[in-house]
N, C-alpha and C positions, 0 to 999 in steps of 0.2 A: 458393501456398506454404502449407504447414501449419506453424503455430507452436504450440509448447507454452508455456503460461503457468503460472508457479508463484508463488503468493501465500501467504507464511507470516509476515507481519509482525504479525499480531494473533492472538487466541485462535481466530479462525475461519480455518482453513486451506483453501485451494482450489487445484485444478489444472484446466486447460482446454486443449483442443486445437481450433484453428479456423483458418479461412482467410478470404480476402476474401468468400467466400460465406456465412460465418457459423460459429458454434461447432458442432462435430460431437460433442463429448463433454466432460463436466465432472464433477467430484466435489468434495464439500465436507464438512468435519467441524468441529464447534464444540466438542467435548469428547471426552474418552476418550483416544484414541491420541496419542502424542507426534508431533512433526514428523517425526522419523526413522522412526517406525513407519508413518506414514500416506503419506508422499510417494511413494516408489517403487511400493508396491502400488497406490496410486491412479492413478499414471501408467500402469502396466501395465493396470489395469482399463479406463481410458479408451481406450487403444490397442486392446485386445482387443475391446471392445464396438463400436468403430468399424471393426473389421476392418483395423487398421493395425499397422505395426511401427515400431520406433525409426528405421529407415532411411527411413521416409516423412516424417520431420520435416525441415523446411527451416530451422528457427530455434528459438531458445529465448528467452523473455522472463521476467524475474524481477523481483519487487517488491523494492525496496531499503529500504523503510521510509520514514519513521521508524516504530518500533514496538518489539516485544519483542526483546531482544538475541538470545536463543537461537533464536527463529524466523527472524530476519533472517539470522543466520549459517548456519543449516541450509539455508535456501532459496537463498541466493546460492551457497553451496558446491555444492549439488546441481545448480543450473543451470549453473555453470561446468564441473563435471565432465561433465555430459551434452553440453554444447556442444563441449568438447574431444574427448571420445571419439567423437562423431558427426561432427566436423569441420564444424559449422554455426555461423553467427553468433549472437551473443547481444546483447540489449539490456536495460537496466535502467530501471525506471520507479518514481517515488515513490508510496508508498501513498496519500498525500493527494491526488495527482493522480487516482488511480483513483476515489476517493470522489467528488470533484467532477465527474468525467466522467459519472458515473451520473445526475447531475441537470443536465446541460449545457444543457437547454432552458429552464431557469428564467430569467425576466427579471430576477431579483434578483441581487445580489452573492451569491456562494456562499462559505461558509466551511466547510471540511472540518476536522473536529475528532475526534481519536482520544485515548483514554485513555493517558496517559504514565505512570500510576501516580505514587506519591509526591505525590498531590494536585496533579498538573499535567496539562496537555493539550498534544498536538502540534496545530498548526493552520497553515493558510495560506488566503489569500483568492484568489478567482478570479472571472472574468467570462466569460460566454458569448462565443464568437467563431465565425466561419464554420468549420464542420467540427469544432468541439470547444470547448475552454476555453483561457483565457489566465491564467496565474498573475500576481497583482498584488503579492504580498508574498513575503518570504523564508519558508522553513519555520522555524517557531518552536516552542519549548517554554516554557510559562509557566503560572502559576496561573490557574484559571478566572476569578478576579476580575479579573486583569489583562486577559484577553481580553474580559471584559464591559465594561471601561472603553473599550477600542478600539471595541467594537460600539456602545456608547452614543454615541460621537462620529462614527460612520460616516455619511456623507452620504446613503446610499441604503438601501433595505430589504435585509435580509440573510436568506438561507436557511442555517441551520446544519444540517449533516449529519454523521453519524458517531456512534459509540458514546460518544465524549467529550461530545457535546452532550446525549445522553440521560442520561448518568451525572450531569451537573451541570445538569440541567434547571432546578432551583430557582434557580440563580444567573442563568441566562439569561432565564427567564420574567419576571423583574422588569423587564426592559428594555422591555416593552410591545409594541405592535402592529408596530413596525418590525423585529422579529426573529422569524422563524418557525423552529420546530424540526422537522426532518424526521422521518420515520417509522422504525420498526425495520427496514423493508425496505432501508434505506440505512445500516445501522449499520457495516458493515465493507467494506473493499475486496475486490473479487472478481477471480478469475483470468480470467473472461470479458471484463471490461472491459480487463484487462491485454493480452489477445490483440488486442483491437480497436484499442487505442492503439499497440501495438507494430508492427502490420502496416505502416502507412505508413512507419515508420522502416526496416523491413526492405526495402521496395521502393526507398527512397532510398539504401540501403546505408549508413545512419547507424548503424553498429554500435558497440558498446563493446568495448574491449580487455579480454581476460581478466585481464591483470595489473592494470588500473586499476579494474575493477568491484569496488566494495566497498559494504557496507551503509551506509545514510545514518544515521550516529550524530549526534544533536543534543546529547548529553551523555555523560558517563562512566557506565559501569555501576556499580551499587551495590557490587559486589564489588571493582572497582578503586578506588573511593573509600575503601572500608573498608581495603584494603591500604595505600593511600597514607597514611591516618591512622595506621595501626599503624607504618609505616615512619618517619613523621615523629616519632611519640612516642618511638621507639627512638633516633633520631638526637639528639633533644633530651636 
């Protein structure tokens, strides 16, 4: 089965096409084109270079976030539209899960951390398990200092991965030898990991409903908060 993966929850956007034999094509961009401008041309490029057509796809996998609002909306909407038009199943995966999966062989507790802007980070804790990873906490959004407090009390050594860990390195480095910060190579979730994680769900027929599949919002958008403040001041 060939699965198309779409990851748009961060400033680094990627698409990939792969099967149980591995990834056959992928494309990535970190700046320049918008999500709308990049996605469909990148998907067509991957299909063309691999000698495939849309009808060769057996499923679609999409990253749900948490992450950037515009990216999540565009990615999920594009994935749902393709799945519906091609009559293929769709699965959604969390962006933090993808980050942690990339370092699944670490013997340490894994903490995936993404920049949430507004001086906050998205994060979740994981441990290695046979065949992959197991999430240990809820998906959270909090200030780096709050995460640092949790890390300082964590009973095991922790590997921090993701752009959020690098952005607030100065906060986490003060925690000492029990906390390791990952490299730039694991800064962002990648569509290749998305394809690999989605395939077992596809084979189990553990699909998501098109109606129920939605981005993983951990808080309101800045625009909605601003609107509610304006509306509240008017009603007052």
